[in-house]
N, C-alpha and C positions, 0 to 999 in steps of 0.2 A: 403202721404206716397208712396214711390217709391219701385219698385221690383228690387232687387240686383240679378243680373245673373252672375255667375262666372264659370270658367272652371277648373277641376282638372285634370292635364296631357292631356288637350286637349284645342283647341281653339274654342271659342264660335263666331259664325258669327253674324253679325248684323241682318240678315234675321231671324235666330233662336230667337234673343233678342225680335224682333218684334212680332213673333208668341207666345212667353211667354206672352207678354203683352196682346195680344188678347185672349189667352187661360185662363189666371188668371184674370178674370174681377174683379178689385178692388171694383167696386161699388157694385156688388153682394157679395162679400167676406165680406165687411164691414156692409152689412145688416144682414148677418148671425152672425157676430162678431164685434160689433162696438167699441171694445176696442183693435183692432189690433194695434201693435207697428211697426213691420217689417215683410217682407216677403222675403226670400231668396231662390233663386234657384241655385243648384250646379250640374253641368253637368260633368260626368267622363266617361272614355272609358276603357274598359277592352282589353288588347292586345292579350289575349289568343284566338287563332283561334278556339278552340273547343267550345267557348261560343260566336260564331258569332250571334246566334239567340237572345242573350241578352247581347250584347257587349257594348251598351250604357246605362248608369244609369242616372237617374235624381231623385234628393232628393230635396223636397220642405219643408222648415221650416218656420212655421208661429209662431211668438211671439206676445203675447197679454198680458193683465193684469191677464189673466187666465193661465191655463196650456199650455205649448208649444205643438203644433200640428206638427207632421211630417208625410210626406207620400213620399214614394220612389217606383220606379218601373224600370224595366230594359227591353229593347226590342232591336230589330235589328237596330234601328236608334233613335236618340235623339228626334225626333218628336213623334213617337210612344210611347216612354217611358214617355215623357212630358203628353201625353193624358191620360195614365193610372195613372200617379201620381196625376193629377188634378182630376180625378174621385174619387180617394181615399180621397184626401183633402176635397172635396166637400162632400163626405158621412161623414167624421168625423165631419166637420163644422156643418152639419145638425143635426147630433146626439147631439152635444153640445148644439146647439141652442134649440133643443126639450126639453133637460134636464132643461135648464134655464127656459123655458116657462111653463113646468110642475110644477116646483117648485114655480114659481111666482103665478100660478093659484091655487096651493093648499090652502085650507082655514086652518087657525090654529084652533085647538080643544081647547074648554075651559077644565078647570080641571074636571068639572062635566061630560063632554062628553067623557073623556078618557077611563073609564071602559067600555063603550059601544062599543068602536072601537079597544081596545087593550086586547086580551084575557089574563087572568092570572094577570092583573095588580092589585096592591094593591088599595083597596078603602079607601079614607081619609074622616075624619070627618070634622066638622066646624073649628076645631082647627089645622087642617093640620096633625092630627095623624093617622096613619093606624087604620082601623076598624077591631077588632078581627074577625077571621073566625070561623064559627060553624062546620067546617069540622071535622071528626073524626081524631084520631092520627095515623090511619093506612095510609100508603103512597102506592097509587096505582101503579101497574106496567103496562106498556103498551110497545107495540112493534111499532117502527117507522122504516119501511123498514126492514133491517136485523139487527138492533140494539134494545136492549131492555132498556127501559128508566124508571126510577122511579120517579113519581110525575109529575111535569110540565116541568121538564127539569133541567137546562137551555138549554140543548142540543136541537138544532132544526136541523133536517135532511130534505133535500129535494133530491129526487132521480129522475133522468131524464135519459131516454134512447132514443138516436138518432140514426137513420139510415143514415149512410154516405157511399157515394160512395169512393173508393180509389181514391187518387189524389197524384200528384208529390208534391215535397218539394216547388217548385216555386208557385204553385197553393195555397198550405197551408199558405205560407208566404202572398200572396195576399189576401186571406180570412181573415187572422188575422189582416191585415192593414185595411181592409174594415170594420170590426166590431169594430176596435179601442181598441182591447184587447192586454195584454201583452203576452198571450200565446194562442195557438190553438191546439186542439186535433184532430188528423186525422189517417186515415190508409193510410200507404205509398203504393202507386200502384207498386213500384218495389220490396220491401221487404215483402210486405203483413203483415207488423208488425203494431200494434197500436203505434203511435208515438206522440210526443208533441214538437212543435217549440215554442221557447219563445224569448223574446226581452232580449238582454244583454246591456252593457254600450254602449253609442253612437249609431252607426248604426250596431252593430254586433248582429247576432243571434245565438241561440243555438238549437240543436235538441237532444231529449231524445227518444231512441228506447226501447220499452220493448219486452224482449225475455223470454221465459220459460226455467227455470232451469230443466233438466230432472231429477236430484236427488231430488229436491224439490218436483216436480209433482209427482214422484213415492212414496215419503214418505207419501203424503197426499192422495194418491189415495186409494179407498176403497179396501179391500181384496176380492179376486175372490171367489165366491160362498156365500158371505154374505147374510144373511136374511135381507129383508126389513121389516120396521115396528117394532113395540115393541113386 
């Protein structure tokens, strides 16, 4: 397998092609993913002088028998952008490799062991029919987080609270690519707003900013002087 390096609106020097071959170690990549079909590197240049600090962009696309893995980065020169993109690619490859290793190492459960490992699963008799439950007809109600649930669900809610330092949009894009997700929640350091960056088609990204509607906030605000408690 060869690495295909091409430029978009820019020329790619032979020196840079050699650097790509050294940076993207095919032997190391194939150890993490033995089903690699092709590895493409595209270099592009942004002519806007306001973006001089990230005018060079490198996009790495790895195709295999599994999902396509893409990693991209922008910097002041193509070499720095390649280094950043290669780090993202390596992180995604290791993540996929660890997932495959975990799945292979997991032991399959027998039908008799399932009730011991899966809460709420139906118990089967020797004929494969569900065993009637001796539970009463009343359906218990419980609270999961801020939601009231009757019985065992099937609603499953998991709440998480993360402490995050404000970051720029570029940093949020980098973090999203690093973890390999299609979206990333962050606090914008410029607007101070909760925001979500997400992946669109091809190499495009979208950003959603959350803002409070004063009219809605006022409608839901408690009346002044209201008593607390029942």
